[in-house]
C-alpha positions in Angstrom: -123.5 -35.7 179.3 -127.1 -35.7 181.0 -127.8 -37.0 184.3 -130.0 -39.6 183.3 -127.3 -40.8 180.6 -124.9 -40.7 183.3 -126.8 -43.1 185.5 -127.8 -45.4 183.1 -123.7 -45.5 183.0 -123.5 -46.6 186.3 -125.6 -48.7 186.4 -124.7 -50.6 183.0 -121.1 -50.6 185.2 -122.9 -51.9 188.1 -124.1 -54.5 185.6 -120.6 -55.8 184.3 -119.6 -55.4 188.0 -122.2 -58.4 189.2 -120.9 -60.3 185.5 -117.5 -60.6 187.1 -119.2 -61.4 190.5 -120.8 -64.2 188.7 -117.7 -65.3 186.6 -115.4 -65.4 190.5 -118.6 -67.0 191.8 -119.2 -70.1 189.4 -115.3 -70.8 190.1 -115.4 -70.6 193.9 -118.1 -72.6 193.9 -116.8 -75.2 191.6 -113.5 -75.4 193.6 -115.4 -75.8 196.8 -117.1 -78.7 195.6 -115.1 -80.3 194.2 -113.6 -80.0 198.1 -117.0 -81.5 199.1 -118.9 -78.4 199.8 -122.3 -78.6 200.6 -125.1 -76.2 199.3 -127.3 -75.3 201.3 -131.0 -73.0 201.0 -131.9 -73.2 197.1 -134.8 -72.2 197.5 -134.4 -68.9 197.9 -131.5 -68.9 195.7 -133.3 -67.6 192.3 -136.1 -65.1 194.3 -132.5 -63.8 195.0 -131.5 -63.2 191.4 -134.5 -61.9 190.3 -134.5 -59.3 193.2 -131.3 -58.5 192.3 -131.7 -58.0 188.5 -135.0 -56.2 189.2 -133.0 -53.3 191.3 -130.9 -52.4 188.5 -133.8 -53.0 185.6 -136.1 -51.0 188.1 -133.7 -48.2 189.1 -133.1 -47.4 185.1 -136.5 -47.9 184.0 -138.1 -45.4 187.0 -135.2 -42.9 186.1 -136.3 -43.0 182.6 -139.9 -43.4 183.1 -140.3 -40.2 185.8 -137.2 -38.2 185.1 -136.9 -36.5 188.5 -135.1 -33.8 189.2 -132.2 -35.2 190.9 -130.5 -32.8 193.8 -126.9 -32.4 193.4 -126.0 -33.3 197.2 -128.4 -36.7 196.9 -126.6 -37.6 193.4 -123.1 -37.0 194.5 -123.6 -38.2 198.6 -125.4 -41.7 197.1 -122.7 -42.0 194.3 -120.2 -42.0 197.4 -122.4 -45.1 199.2 -122.5 -46.7 195.6 -118.4 -46.6 195.7 -118.2 -47.6 199.3 -120.5 -50.8 198.5 -118.7 -51.8 196.3 -115.2 -51.5 197.9 -116.8 -53.4 200.9 -118.0 -56.1 198.7 -114.9 -56.5 197.1 -112.7 -56.4 200.3 -115.5 -59.2 201.5 -114.6 -61.4 198.2 -110.5 -60.8 198.7 -111.0 -61.5 202.2 -112.7 -65.3 201.6 -110.8 -65.5 198.7 -112.0 -68.7 196.7 -114.8 -69.8 199.5 -116.9 -66.8 198.2 -119.9 -67.4 195.9 -122.9 -66.3 195.5 -124.5 -69.3 196.8 -124.5 -70.6 200.3 -121.6 -73.7 200.0 -119.5 -74.4 202.6 -116.7 -77.0 202.4 -116.6 -79.3 205.6 -113.6 -78.9 208.1 -112.9 -75.7 207.1 -113.7 -73.1 209.6 -115.8 -70.2 209.0 -113.2 -66.8 208.0 -112.7 -64.3 211.0 -110.2 -62.1 209.0 -111.1 -59.0 206.8 -114.0 -57.3 207.4 -115.5 -60.4 209.0 -113.4 -59.8 212.3 -115.7 -57.0 212.9 -118.8 -57.5 211.6 -120.8 -61.4 210.8 -122.0 -61.1 207.5 -120.5 -58.0 205.9 -120.7 -58.3 202.3 -125.0 -57.8 203.3 -124.1 -54.7 204.6 -122.9 -53.7 201.2 -126.0 -55.0 199.5 -128.4 -53.1 201.8 -126.4 -49.8 201.1 -125.8 -50.4 197.5 -129.8 -50.8 196.7 -130.7 -47.8 199.1 -128.2 -45.6 197.5 -128.1 -47.0 193.5 -131.3 -45.9 192.5 -131.1 -42.8 194.8 -128.7 -41.3 192.4 -130.5 -40.3 190.7 -133.4 -40.1 192.8 -135.5 -43.6 192.5 -136.9 -43.6 195.8 -139.7 -46.3 194.8 -137.3 -48.3 193.3 -134.8 -48.2 196.1 -138.0 -48.7 198.8 -139.2 -51.8 197.2 -135.6 -53.2 196.9 -135.1 -52.7 200.7 -138.2 -53.9 201.8 -138.2 -57.1 199.9 -134.3 -57.4 200.4 -134.8 -57.3 204.2 -137.4 -60.5 204.2 -134.6 -62.3 201.9 -132.3 -61.2 203.9 -134.1 -62.8 207.1 -133.8 -65.9 205.3 -130.5 -65.4 203.9 -129.0 -64.9 207.3 -130.6 -67.9 209.0 -129.2 -70.1 206.1 -125.7 -69.2 206.3 -125.8 -69.2 209.9 -127.1 -72.8 209.6 -124.8 -73.6 207.4 -121.4 -71.5 209.2 -122.6 -74.0 212.2 -122.1 -77.1 211.2 -118.1 -76.0 210.2 -115.5 -75.9 213.2 -114.9 -73.0 215.0 -111.1 -73.1 214.7 -108.3 -74.3 212.3 -107.3 -77.8 212.5 -103.6 -78.4 214.2 -101.0 -78.6 211.7 -103.1 -76.3 209.0 
């Protein structure tokens, strides 16, 4: 299997992982809304969907059009970062449980989660997104995609984190008595 075909398979697998995320997210969003969940930041969400889709499409298009020579060290080190970012992402999903989804939905009365990776970082999932946004395209030296995604994602994360922090600020700081 050539490096380009292997990269295409990798991006396809990440795409399938995104589909799995959407299934989990839809189920969890429904659970949150049934418990009085309030959604915040609807305006930026469509841009986020387009940007994350463009990461996958752009990485493949750039790799197939440019067909760059890929140093082995670059490919393998970036692949290791892609795998690490997926592990961190799923650790976040597992830690938040039913409260995780791709939107910003908070259930009134439920305090923010402060276990798992959230005991170390306020927004660990975004660390995974940033690392993956750089590393995935660079597995096949698609540096233009990595650069464009990183710049646009940085702007998006400024908005997203403000929205999320404001939403989390509406929640109690600790578990209610008897919970």
